[in-house]
N, C-alpha and C positions, 0 to 999 in steps of 0.2 A: 504493499500498499503505500503510495507517494506520502511524503512529509508535508502537513500543513504548511502553507507559505502566507501569511498576512497580506504580502504584496500581491500575489497573484489571486487572492480572495477580493482583495479591494478592487482590481482590475476587473474581474468578472461581475462584481456587483455593480460597479460603475457602468460597464459595458450595458448591462441589463436597463440601468436607469436612462442611458442616453439612446436607447432603441426607440424612446417616444418622440425623438427628433423627427421631423418629416424628412421625406426622401428629396435629395437635391434633383432639381430638373434643370439646371443650367450650369452655371459657373459657381464654383465655391471658392470664396476669398476667404484665407485663414486670418483670424484676428483674435482678440482677446477672448471672444466669447466660444471661439471653435478650437482653441490650443489648451491642451491640460498637460500639467507637469507635476511630477512627484518624484520624490528620491529614489534612486535606483538601490539595490543591495548594497553597491559600493558607496553609493550616498550616505546610506544609513550608519556603515561602518565608520565612513568618514566623521558622521556627527558624534557618534559615539566617542572617536578617537579624540576630537577637539574638546569634549566635555571631561575626558579623563585629564586631557593637559590643562584645561583650566582649573580643574580641583587641584592638581599637583602644583599649578603657579600660585594658587590661594595658599595651600598648605605651607610651601616652602618660601612664599615670598619670593618668586623667580622674575625681575623685571625682564630679562631676556626672553624668559617663558611665555610671559603675557604679551610681548610683541611678535614672537613666532606663531602664538595662537591666533592672536588678532590678524595677522598676516595671512592665515590659512584660512580664518573664518571669511576675510575679505575676497579670497580666491574662490571659495565656495559660492558667495553672494554672485560674484562676477560670472562664475560658470553657469549659474541659473539664467542670467539675464543673457547670456550667450546662447543657451540651449533653446530660450523662447524667441530670441530673433532668428534662430536658424531656420524655423518654420513660418515665422510671422511675414504675412504680407504675399504669402505664394498665391496663384490664381490655378485653380484645377478645373478641368471640364473632361467629359467622357468623349471618346474618339468615336467614328465610325467602325462598325463590327461585320463581319463577313459570317455567312453560315458555315457550319462545320458539320460532319458526319459524327454519328455516335461512336463513343471510344476516343476521339481524337481531342485534342487540346483545344478550347475556346480561348483566343487571344484577346483579351479586354485591354483595349488601350486608353491610356489618359494623357492628356496634354498638360504639362506642367510649365507655368510661366512665372519667371523670377525677375520682376521690373526693377529690383535694385541694384545698387552697385555693390553687392554681398555674394560671395558665391556660398551656396548651400551644402553642407557636407554631411556625408553619412547618412543619408535619408534611405529608409528601408520602407517598402510597400508590401502588407502581407495580408493573405486572405484567411478565411476562419481555420483552414488546415494546416496552418503555419508556413504555407510555402510563400516565398519572399523575393522581392526584387530590389537589388541594392544600387544604389546611384548616388551621384552628386549633380548639382544644378549650378551652370556656371553662372556668373553675374550677368544681369539684364539679357538673358538667353531663355528660349523655349526649348522643351524636350518631350519627345513621345517615349512614355514608358509602357511596356505591355507587361502583362501580367496572364501567365497560362493557367486556366481552369478547366480540369478535367470533364468531358461531356458525358453523363453516365447516362442518360435517357434522352429519347427524342423529345421534341417539344420545345417550348422557349427556357433557356438558360438564363436565369436573372442574375444580376451582379448582385452578390452578397455585400454586406457590409465590410468594407476593407479597413486596416489600420495604417496610417502612415506616422510612423514614430522615428526618433533618432535619440542617440545616447552622447551626442556632440556636446561641449568639445571634450570631456575628460571622463565621462561614463559615470558622473556624479548622479545625474538627473536621467528621467526617462521622460521624454517630450513627444506627445502624441495628440493626433487628432482622428476624427473617423470620416471615412469617404462612403456615401451610401447614394449612388446614382441610379436612375431609372434606366438605366442601360440594359438591354437582354439580348441574348444570340439566339439564332433559330438553328436547331439542332435536328439534321435530317436522320431518319433511320440509317443502321448501319449497312452497307450493301452486303448482299450475300455473296459468297463465293462464285466463281464463273458458272454462269446458269443460261442455257441457250435461250435466245429468244423464242417467244411463242408463234412460229411461223405459221401454224394451223390457222392463225387469226389474219393472216396477211392478203388471204384471197377472199376476205368476206363479202367485197363488193364485185367480186370476179374479175379482178385485175391481176396484173403482173408486172415486173418488172420490164420495161420497152425502152428501145434505143431511141433517142430523140435527139434533135439539132441542141447542142450545147456548145460548153468549152472546155471540155475534158479531154478528150483522145482525138487525134487527126483521123479523119475520115475520106480524103481524097479530095479531088479538084472540081470545079463547075466553071462554066463560062461566066465572065462578068455580066452583071446586069446594072443599070443605070440606079445608083444610089447605095450600091455596096459600100461597106466601109472600106477605107483605103488600107487600113492596118491589116486586113485579110488578103490583100492582093499577092499573088505569088510572083514577086519581082524576078526571081531567078529564073523561072521559065520564059518570062517576058525577055529576059536578057539573051536568052537563048534563041530567040526569034520565034517563039510561038505565042499563040493567041493569048490575050489578057485573061488570066483565070483568078479564081477566088478559091483559098483554101478553105476547107468544110471541117467542122469538128461536131463530135457527137457526145451526148452524156446519157445518163441514165434516169428515168423517172420512174419512180415507184408509187404504187398504191398506199393505202394508210395501213398501218401496224397499230392493232388494238392491244394495250396491255390491260386485261380485264381481271379484276378480284375474285370473278365467280369461277375462274379455272382453277382457284388454289383452294386449300382446305380452310374452310371458314372457322374452324377451331384454334389456329393457329396464326393469330393477329400479328404478333411481332416477325414472326418468319416469314409471314407473307409480303409484310410491309419491307422486310429486306430483300427480297425478291424482286418485287416490283421496283425497288430503288436500284437495284443492278440492271433491271431491263431498261429504265428510264437512263439510267447512264450509258449503256451500250447502244441504244438505238440512238442517242444524239452523237454518239460518236462516230457511229455509221453514217449519220447524216439521212437517217429515214424520217420521214413523216410520222408521227405516232399520235395517238389518243390515249386517255386513261379512264378508266371506268372504276369507280369505288361505289360501294353502297351509298347511295342519296347524292352522287356526286360523279359527274361526267366532264372531262376536259377535252374540248375538241381537238382533233388533229392539227397538229403544227409542227415545226421545228425550230431549232435555234435557242439560245441561251435563255431568252425571257420565257419560253415554253418549258425549258427542261428546270428553271427555277420554280415556275409555277407547279408542275408536276411535284417536285420534291416538296414544296411547301405543303401541299395538299397532304402528301404522306406524311409529312411530320407532324401533323396537327390532326391527323386522322383519329375520330374518337375523343379529341381533347377539347375541354370548355373554354381553357383559357387561349386567347389571341391577342395579336397586336395589330 
């Protein structure tokens, strides 16, 4: 059983009390009302040492001892002032966030701005699991700090309350503030391992892959017609004395591929979402127009990054009531 620590007990009780503070929706400016400071373990030991020195000076009437004791008291008071100034006047705002897949690290980014001509040293940004990022902040500079948080389940991953703290300059004081922004990351289902696309749904409309005019592969020449683009003119054949000809290219046109929930076992929700996520990724990579069918939701066939993001969002929020 871990030993009882009055300092840790105080931090926990104080953290519970500050939970009543509202969530920050914009920029957080650190000032007297948002910065807290208490002696660290080393600071408490330092205070005890000063007390013993003062008692010894009084008992033995040591003039030089008085001088040394009050000098050390001045150093302690100055270090408390420097500790507070190390966080004071900083401006912090949450940055843009990118969706991630379940099991990956979500990168929560924060923009720190130091408007004063004072370098801020030994800053630590820590999440509730004690994973932290350590950094310094140069004078009159801005910096982007990222904190990786493991995305354990799909849906919205909210930014929990973080702690920004420092032991600067001498480790005698623990100075901290709380960051609790309203930012959140969308977590997609974890893609299943390689799973073949449901090609049986590819010909639902009676279509198939067809060779059509396009920009992919060279398909021969034809005679020039008025209005044809000069970029497709076969200049080499013209230089050999042949008639003016145009290069032809071909591409492939595909019918719609449907990714349908009904094909999968209804009792395995998370496994089905993983398989559908894999299909969405693979269909997008193959540049195949596809649609997505879920219970009570159907996304029309399309292709492109926006369509892929819409489908992955629908899978991430499937049967979840909270959304942004």
